[in-house]
N, C-alpha and C positions, 0 to 999 in steps of 0.2 A: 857648390861653394867651393873656390879653390882655397886652396890651403893656405896658412897666413907665411907660407915661406916666399907665395907670389904675388904679396900684398907690397904697398907702397907703407912707410912709417917715417912720419913727417913731413911737413912741408914743401923742405928743400926740395926733394928729388922732384915731387911735382914741380916746383918754380924750374930744376934743368928742364924738364919735359917741355914746358909750353915755351921755353925760352927757346929752343935746339931742334924740337919736331919738325915733322914735315905731317902735313893733317890734308887727311882724307874727309871729304862732306859729304854723308848723305841726308834722305830727306826726312828723318828721324834724329840721327845723331851723326857724330864728325868722330875719328879717332886720331889720336896725335902718338904718333910714333917716334922716339929715339935710339937708335943705336945705342945700348951699353956696355963697354970692354971691359968693364971693371967683373961685373956680374958673368954667372955659368948658366941660370937660367933668366926665365922674364917675369917682369911683374906688369900688374896689370891693375888699373884702379876705374872704378865708372862715377862719373860728377853728376849727380841730377839735385839742382837747383830751386827751389822755393818755388823760383817763379813758375817753374814746370807744375809743380802739384804743391798744394798748402799740406795736406796732409801727411806728416813721416810715415806713414804704413804703407801710402802707395809710391814713397820714395823708395823706401826700405824694397819693398814688392820691387820693380822696376831695376834695383843695384843685383838683388837675389837670382833677378833673372839672366842678366848680362854676366853674373860671376858664373851661373853651374854652365849656360851656353860654352864659356870661359873655359871651363874644365872638362867637356866633351872632346874640346878640339885640345887640349894640352900637350899632345906630340906630335902635332901639325908646326907648333912655332916655328917660326925662323931664327936660327943663335938665341940672342938675348936680350931683344928689346927693353926699352919702356914703354908701357900701353898706357893711354889716358883717354877713355871714351868718356865723351861729355853729350849726354840726354839733352834734346832743345825743344822735345815734342813733347805732349801730354799723351797723345793715341798711342806710344810706346806700350804704354801697361795695360791699354784692350787687343794690343795686336798679338796674331795668334804665334806660338814657341817657333815652331818651324820656318816661317817667315824670318821671323828677326835672327833665327840662327840661319838660315839664308845671308842675309843683308850682312848680318857683321863677318862672315865670311869672305865673302865681296870685298868689303872696305878693307879688312885687314889683309887684304891679297894684296889689294893697289896700294895698300901702306908699305907692303914689302915686309911683314912681322908673319906671313903664313906661307909656308910651303906650297909651292903649284902646283898643282894636282889635276 
């Protein structure tokens, strides 16, 4: 789980990202990334709609998996972007963790939010 310091607070900042970010779409989720010159570190949010899964337990599990994956690559973040990950497919809950991390890294690199290695 990432620290509270790296999470969004309030809906206004999410609106900013939705309006000004570039989007990278993958097979299971999309990533919106916008540079934030006002901050020193990144912020990360995971949005899982009730349309993806009716169960709050399942939606929270998906959210926690992405937060943990992001925490593991904390040192590779390029600058101080605001990143919003939107899940739109239910199979993310059954996807094995290494594949999920690989897909997340790939999309973050495409969005320019991760240092290319």
